[in-house]
C-alpha positions, 0 to 999 in steps of 0.5 A, a space after each residue: 461441435 466439440 471445436 465450437 465448445 473449445 473456442 470460448 476457452 481459447 478466447 478467454 485465455 488472453 482475458 485470463 492472462 490480462 487478469 493475471 497481470 492486473 492481479 500482479 499490478 494490484 498486488 504491487 500497488 498494495 505492497 507499495 501502499 503498505 510501505 507508504 502507510 508504514 512510512 507515514 506511521 513511523 514519521 508520525 511517531 517521530 513527530 509525536 516524540 519530537 513534539 512531546 520533547 519540545 513541550 517538556 522543554 517549553 514547560 521547563 523554560 516557563 517554570 524558571 
């Protein structure tokens, strides 16, 4: 009877391994997502600055 009680544990081991691999992949994807979001935010900040500079330049030109 002890052998049959141990059997589900050995069957669950490959499942646990696969879950572990999935967790690693999800973690990698989250790291990549954070990198993409940071890059987008940096680009957005640069574009906002460029836009503000262009607006200031345009206002100067229109005043003359």
